Structures are given as C-alpha cells and as structure tokens.
C-alpha positions, 0 to 999 in steps of 0.5 A: 647479191644477198646477205650470204654473198656478203659473208653472213649466213642467216640459216647457219645462225638459226642452226647454231641457236638450235644446236645450243638450245639444250645447253642453255636450257640445262642451266635454267633456274626455276625463276627463268620465264620462257625459253631461248629465242625471244628479244629479251630473257625473262627472270622473276626475282626469287622470294624471301628478300626484304630489300633486294639489291641487284648487283651487275658485272661485265667482263671478257676473256681477253687475249687468252682467246688467242691461245684457244685460237692457236690451239683450236681448243674452245671448251674452256674459255667459256668457263673463264668468261662466266668466272670473270663476271660471277666472281666480281659480283660475288664480292658484294655478297651477291648470289649470281642469278643469270648470265648473258653472253655476246659472241662475235666472229668473222664466220660462224663455225657451229662446232667451234662455237658450240664448244664455247657455249658448252663452256659457258653453260658449264661455268653457269652450272658451277656458279648456280646461275642461268644462262638466260640468253645471248647474242651471236654476231657474224661480222665478216672482214672484222675478225680473222677466219676462225677467230671470235671474241667474247663478252659476258654480263651477270646479275646477282642479288643480295639483301641490302642489310647483308651487302658488303661495301667496305663498311664492315671491315675492321682493323685486325681482320685477317686476309684469307687467300683462296688459291687460283688454278693458275694464271686465270684470265689476266696478263695473257698479252705478256704470257704470249709475248714471253712464249713467242720471244722465247721461241717456246712451243705450246707443247713444251713441258718446262720443269716448273710447270710440273709435267704439264705442257705450256698449253695445258697450263695456260688454258686452265680455266679460272676457278669459280668461287661462288658456291663455296663462298655463298655456303660460308656466308650462309653458315654465318662465318664473319666475312667482312670483305672480299676481293677478286684478284684479276688484272692488276693483281693483289696491289690493285684489287685487294685494297678495293674491299677496304673501308676508309682509313684502312690498309692491308699488311701482307706476309709475303712468306705465307704462301708458296707461289706456284711454279708457273709464275716463277717460269714466267718471271724467269723466261721473260726476265720479268721483275717482281714488281711487274709480276705482282702488278700483272698476275694473281701469283697463285691467289684468285680470291681473298676474304677478310674475316674476323681473327677468331674465325680464321681456322674455321674459314680455312677448314670450310674452303679446304672441305671444298678442295680449295687451298686456303691460307692466311696472308695478312691483316687489315691495319690503319692506313690509306688504302695501300698494300704493304709487305710485297717483295718490291 
C-alpha cells in the first residue's frame, strides 16, 4: 500500500498548489518576501511607524459552508472567510497586512477548492492584504465526500498612539451603523433549520427576499469594511470606537468597544430591518430577542463618532456606496445595550 491507497493523493496536492499560485501572487503587497511554497510566509513590516502594534485575528465561515456544499457553489465563502477576520482586526484601527488560510477536505477536488481560493484572493484584494500562505489538508474518512472546512488568520498593524481600545469613547458619542449585505456569516445553523423544517427549496423566491432565491440571499458574502474605514481614519474623522457585528448580534458585540462606565442607547426605529430577517422570523417563528441575539439585523459594522461629525461620517461611507445611519448614542452605564425591542 501507499498513501494514495489510504485516500491521500500527494501529487494532486502539488498540482493544486500550482493551480492557485497565480491567485495567491495576485494579492501580494510590496512587503511580501519570497513566494508560495516555503515552510512559512515572510512579510517585512511597512515603514513609517514609531511604535507599531500587531493586531491578529482568526475565524471561520461556520455552517454557511453546508449551503455551499448543497448548492455546489464555492466562489463566495472565501470572501466570507477573509471578511470575518479582517473586519475584526479593523476594529482596533489596524490595517490588515496579510492573511493565511487552512483548508481541510476529505478528498482534494482541485476545481472546487480553486474556486474557494479564488474567493479568498478576492477578499484579500478587497481588504488590501496579502494572501501570504496556507495549508491544505486531505483527510479521508474525516469529512464527507465533497465537503471541506475553512479557517483563516489575519495580522494587521496600527500605530500604538492611534489604537482604539475603548479609552477614546466618550459619553455623547453617536453610533453610526454600516449596513450589512444580509446575514453575513453567522446564525446559519438556525437558517438551515428554518429552511429544512419549513420544507423550503433553495430555489424558492419568497416575496420578502425581493425577487432573489433563498440560495442567492444566503450565499451573499460578508461585506468587507476595511478600505472605507481606513480612508475615514486617514481623513481625520473622529472615530472613537468600532464593533464588528457577528455572532451574538448587536447585544453581544456593540458593547465590546465601550470604555468603563458606559452603555449604548439604541433607537430601534432608526433603521429599516431588511426583509431577509423578517422572512426568517416569520418562517421560523423566531422571537425578536432570539433574532437580535443571533443575526446582525442589517447592521454589519458600527462606528462611535463625535456628535459634530455624524453627517460627515455618513456622507463618507455613502460615497463608498455603503448605507450608513445613526442608530444611538453612548450613555453612562455598565456595558449594557438598551432600547432594543425585547
């Protein structure tokens, strides 16, 4: 017997690396040293920093991958993978520098996984970071045929004096929400249960989804906020805190960017919740509390800004075609979020 008899095709793995080489190289920044294929990726820190701080983050795509497997569409989940990491790193005010991925599958399908890596490369380009390397593991018997799992890791950089850590936030600061593109990459175990238990087909087009199929709606990739936010910081807008709205929704994530003795009061009538969330609530008979604690409800990222720069901040993001709107303000408190409809 040899390794191929055990289900691992080393030659196919080498061929896959060669197939994705150009995709990876297309994301490189000037600071990348060397190419693909070493034991580690090499990256030289950019100049101009007095006290550089490295900010790191890691995440996955979760059970949204199940939908990609069911529909045999793999070109968007790589964007989700990058987004989940770079948006987290961004909340400290950091510029993402490089990204690495871990891809595990039962049997290597070069065409399928090239689509995945193409999505990762596209996400890296949107974020302005280099796809520095990764690992592809062929694990027969561990994953079902045709299935794979993804994890990502990102490193960013910020000047220590400009790092956002909650200490800059002031009572009276206004919370500016940046719209999501939909469900993003959280809550998909509940999404899949609602679709399954309701006997919906992925090709169905419920009226609340605005003419899109269920599959189109839920495979829409997570929005990457990096370039517009970094441009806002560079322009000198007074951004005092940021939150990436992921698992746990607004109640769990928004208070994480506050300082001590602070809370946020939300005006729940200040934005229109997209139809996809109303469809999920109706189809699954999901309570308002469970919806807000599971999904982003149309808000993918939140900035805390000085009250005198609200209109300027909103205009900045609208120039990037990202809907932005004020949803509340920082008040005195103990880390809570008040004003939600439950």
